C-alpha positions as CSV (number, residue, x, y, z in Angstrom):
1,X,19.1,-66.7,-29.0
2,X,18.3,-69.9,-27.1
3,X,20.6,-71.0,-24.3
4,X,22.1,-74.4,-24.4
5,X,22.3,-76.9,-21.5
6,X,25.2,-74.9,-20.0
7,X,23.5,-71.5,-20.4
8,X,24.2,-68.3,-22.4
9,X,27.5,-66.5,-22.3
10,X,26.7,-62.9,-21.6
11,X,30.4,-61.8,-21.7
12,X,33.6,-63.9,-21.9
13,X,33.7,-65.8,-18.6
14,X,30.2,-64.6,-17.5
15,X,27.3,-66.9,-18.1
16,X,23.6,-66.9,-17.5
17,X,22.8,-70.5,-16.4
18,X,19.9,-72.0,-18.4
19,X,16.5,-70.7,-17.1
20,X,18.0,-69.0,-14.0
21,X,18.1,-65.3,-13.1
22,X,21.7,-65.3,-12.0
23,X,25.2,-65.1,-13.3
24,X,28.1,-67.5,-13.1
25,X,31.5,-65.9,-12.8
26,X,34.4,-68.4,-12.4
27,X,33.5,-70.5,-9.3
28,X,30.6,-68.3,-8.1
29,X,26.9,-68.1,-8.7
30,X,25.7,-64.5,-8.2
31,X,22.0,-63.7,-7.5
32,X,20.1,-60.8,-6.0
33,X,16.9,-59.8,-4.4
34,X,15.6,-63.0,-2.8
35,X,13.4,-61.1,-0.4
36,X,12.9,-64.0,2.0
37,X,9.9,-63.6,4.2
38,X,7.8,-61.5,1.8
39,X,4.8,-63.8,2.2
40,X,4.2,-62.8,5.8
41,X,4.6,-59.1,4.9
42,X,2.0,-59.4,2.2
43,X,-0.3,-61.4,4.5
44,X,-0.2,-58.5,6.9
45,X,-1.8,-56.3,4.1
46,X,-4.5,-58.9,3.4
47,X,-2.8,-60.6,0.4
48,X,-2.2,-64.3,1.2
49,X,0.2,-66.2,-1.1
50,X,1.6,-69.8,-0.8
51,X,4.8,-69.9,1.1
52,X,6.8,-71.5,-1.7
53,X,9.5,-69.0,-2.2
54,X,12.2,-70.6,0.0
55,X,11.6,-74.0,-1.6
56,X,11.8,-72.5,-5.1
57,X,15.0,-70.5,-4.4
58,X,16.7,-73.6,-2.9
59,X,15.7,-75.7,-5.9
60,X,17.0,-73.1,-8.4
61,X,20.4,-72.8,-6.6
62,X,20.8,-76.6,-6.3
63,X,20.0,-77.1,-10.0
64,X,22.8,-74.6,-10.9
65,X,25.4,-76.2,-8.6
66,X,24.5,-79.7,-9.8
67,X,24.9,-78.5,-13.4
68,X,28.2,-76.7,-12.9
69,X,30.6,-78.9,-10.9
70,X,33.2,-76.1,-10.5
71,X,30.9,-73.9,-8.4
72,X,31.8,-73.5,-4.8
73,X,30.4,-70.1,-3.8
74,X,27.1,-68.3,-3.7
75,X,27.3,-64.5,-3.7
76,X,24.0,-62.7,-2.9
77,X,24.0,-59.2,-4.3
78,X,21.7,-57.8,-1.6
79,X,18.2,-58.0,-0.2
80,X,18.4,-61.5,1.2
81,X,15.3,-60.7,3.3
82,X,12.3,-58.4,2.8
83,X,11.5,-56.1,5.8
84,X,13.3,-52.8,6.3
85,X,12.5,-52.2,9.9
86,X,13.1,-55.5,11.7
87,X,14.0,-59.1,11.3
88,X,10.7,-61.1,11.3
89,X,10.2,-64.6,12.6
90,X,9.6,-65.9,9.1
91,X,12.7,-64.1,7.7
92,X,14.9,-65.5,10.5
93,X,13.6,-69.0,10.0
94,X,14.0,-68.9,6.2
95,X,17.4,-67.3,6.2
96,X,18.7,-70.0,8.7
97,X,17.1,-72.8,6.6
98,X,18.6,-71.5,3.4
99,X,22.1,-71.1,4.8
100,X,22.2,-74.4,6.7
101,X,20.8,-76.3,3.7
102,X,23.5,-74.9,1.4
103,X,26.3,-75.3,3.8
104,X,25.5,-79.0,4.0
105,X,26.6,-79.0,0.3
106,X,29.9,-77.2,1.2
107,X,28.7,-74.0,-0.6
108,X,30.5,-70.9,0.7
109,X,28.1,-67.9,1.0
110,X,28.8,-64.2,0.8
111,X,26.2,-61.5,1.3
112,X,26.8,-58.0,-0.1
113,X,24.2,-56.1,2.0
114,X,21.3,-54.4,0.4
115,X,18.9,-51.8,1.8
116,X,16.6,-54.5,3.1
117,X,19.3,-56.5,4.9
118,X,18.9,-54.8,8.3
119,X,19.4,-56.7,11.6
120,X,21.0,-59.7,9.8
121,X,24.8,-59.4,10.5
122,X,24.9,-61.2,13.9
123,X,22.7,-64.1,12.6
124,X,24.7,-64.5,9.4
125,X,28.1,-64.3,11.1
126,X,27.0,-66.9,13.5
127,X,26.1,-69.1,10.6
128,X,29.5,-68.6,8.9
129,X,28.4,-66.2,6.2
130,X,30.8,-63.5,5.0
131,X,29.1,-60.1,5.0
132,X,30.2,-57.1,3.0
133,X,28.6,-53.7,3.5
134,X,29.4,-52.2,0.1
135,X,31.2,-54.2,-2.5
136,X,32.8,-57.6,-3.1
137,X,35.5,-58.4,-5.7
138,X,34.8,-61.6,-7.6
139,X,37.7,-61.3,-10.0
140,X,40.2,-58.5,-10.8
141,X,37.7,-57.3,-13.4
142,X,34.3,-58.1,-11.8
143,X,32.8,-56.5,-8.7
144,X,29.5,-57.1,-7.0
145,X,27.3,-54.5,-5.2
146,X,23.6,-54.2,-4.4
147,X,23.0,-50.9,-6.2
148,X,21.1,-48.8,-3.6
149,X,24.0,-46.5,-3.0
150,X,26.5,-44.6,-5.1
151,X,29.7,-46.5,-5.0
152,X,31.8,-43.7,-6.5
153,X,33.9,-43.3,-9.6
154,X,36.8,-45.2,-8.1
155,X,35.0,-48.6,-8.5
156,X,33.6,-47.8,-12.0
157,X,37.1,-46.9,-13.2
158,X,38.8,-50.0,-11.6
159,X,36.5,-52.8,-12.8
160,X,35.3,-53.8,-16.2
161,X,32.0,-55.1,-14.9
162,X,29.8,-54.1,-11.9
163,X,27.2,-56.8,-11.1
164,X,24.3,-55.4,-9.1
165,X,20.6,-56.0,-8.2
166,X,18.1,-53.6,-6.6
167,X,16.2,-52.8,-9.8
168,X,14.2,-56.0,-10.4
169,X,14.1,-55.1,-14.1
170,X,11.3,-56.3,-16.4
171,X,10.4,-55.6,-20.0
172,X,6.8,-54.9,-20.8
173,X,6.1,-56.0,-24.4
174,X,3.4,-53.8,-25.9
175,X,1.3,-54.0,-29.1
176,X,-0.7,-50.9,-30.0
177,X,-0.2,-49.5,-26.6
178,X,-1.4,-52.7,-24.8
179,X,0.9,-54.7,-22.6
180,X,0.9,-58.3,-23.9
181,X,3.6,-59.7,-21.7
182,X,6.1,-59.0,-18.8
183,X,9.5,-60.6,-18.9
184,X,12.3,-60.6,-16.4
185,X,15.5,-59.2,-17.9
186,X,19.1,-58.7,-17.3
187,X,20.3,-55.2,-18.2
188,X,23.7,-54.6,-19.7
189,X,24.3,-50.8,-19.3
190,X,27.3,-49.0,-20.5
191,X,28.5,-46.1,-18.3
192,X,30.3,-42.8,-18.7
193,X,33.2,-44.5,-16.9
194,X,35.1,-47.7,-17.7
195,X,32.7,-50.2,-16.2
196,X,29.6,-51.8,-17.7
197,X,26.8,-52.5,-15.3
198,X,25.3,-56.0,-15.3
199,X,21.9,-55.6,-13.6
200,X,20.4,-58.9,-12.3
201,X,16.7,-59.8,-12.3
202,X,15.1,-60.5,-8.9
203,X,15.8,-64.1,-7.8
204,X,12.7,-64.2,-5.6
205,X,9.4,-65.6,-6.8
206,X,7.1,-62.7,-5.8
207,X,8.9,-59.6,-7.0
208,X,6.7,-57.9,-9.5
209,X,9.5,-56.0,-11.1
210,X,10.1,-52.4,-12.4
211,X,9.6,-51.7,-16.1
212,X,12.8,-50.6,-17.9
213,X,12.6,-47.2,-19.6
214,X,14.7,-44.5,-21.2
215,X,14.1,-42.2,-18.3
216,X,17.3,-42.4,-16.2
217,X,15.5,-40.7,-13.3
218,X,13.0,-43.5,-13.2
219,X,15.6,-46.0,-12.0
220,X,16.0,-46.9,-8.4
221,X,19.8,-47.1,-8.3
222,X,21.9,-43.9,-8.0
223,X,24.6,-45.8,-9.9
224,X,22.4,-46.0,-13.0
225,X,21.0,-42.5,-12.6
226,X,24.5,-41.0,-12.3
227,X,26.7,-43.1,-14.5
228,X,24.4,-45.3,-16.7
229,X,24.0,-44.6,-20.4
230,X,20.5,-46.1,-20.4
231,X,19.7,-45.3,-24.0
232,X,22.4,-47.8,-25.0
233,X,21.4,-50.4,-22.4
234,X,20.7,-53.9,-23.8
235,X,18.0,-56.0,-22.1
236,X,18.3,-59.8,-22.1
237,X,15.1,-61.7,-21.6
238,X,15.1,-65.0,-19.7
239,X,12.0,-67.2,-20.1
240,X,12.4,-70.8,-19.0
241,X,15.1,-72.2,-21.2
242,X,15.2,-69.3,-23.6
243,X,17.5,-66.2,-23.5
244,X,16.8,-63.4,-26.0
245,X,19.0,-60.4,-26.4
246,X,16.9,-57.4,-27.4
247,X,17.9,-54.2,-29.2
248,X,19.3,-51.3,-27.3
249,X,16.7,-49.3,-25.4
250,X,16.7,-46.3,-27.7
251,X,15.6,-48.6,-30.5
252,X,13.4,-50.9,-28.4
253,X,11.3,-48.2,-26.6
254,X,11.0,-45.5,-29.3
């Protein structure tokens, strides 16, 4: 399946914008795992990468908002920044630049905190960003969380869809046991409760990704490990302007 100019409808009222690892739900664009500041962290280990991530992220967001005139809100499903233990100079500078740049376009910003989003609340609240520690309701049927903690059965029974990040899912295409390609994917995972999990690819440029598998214990999120029926999960590849819905994992990976 190839997405059109307005993207690919993943579910009624939930769209993957063309070429973008995010979801549009009503007036909101939802993205996850930006990991701003990762270049300085990698440089401290001896790996030097061009500091292009902030520019690329802003460009992607602006392209979506320019294409969908009804959008007014950006919801970040966790891991806006990269370091766990502190707020680095590069992280602070890039977070401020991102927020101020988007606010100039009258975009409302909500952060649902991820496990990397330490030491950010005072800065974000000063910049007018709404911060949630656990969950954020987009619509009466769609809720956003990061995915690093178990949100409990109450949320999975209340909502039809739980949008989350944390996993950075990728599909490794293999021929005769040899990896021939790695593709970012959305994951649509049924659960043993009411909700379906919609797992976002990482929005950042330098996130290598975690290969999807049939082993539920190999997933990072306790939500997937506890409630996800991973064998029935459907991966959706995004590659430039193309969106391809693959078979369920039990067929794809066996």
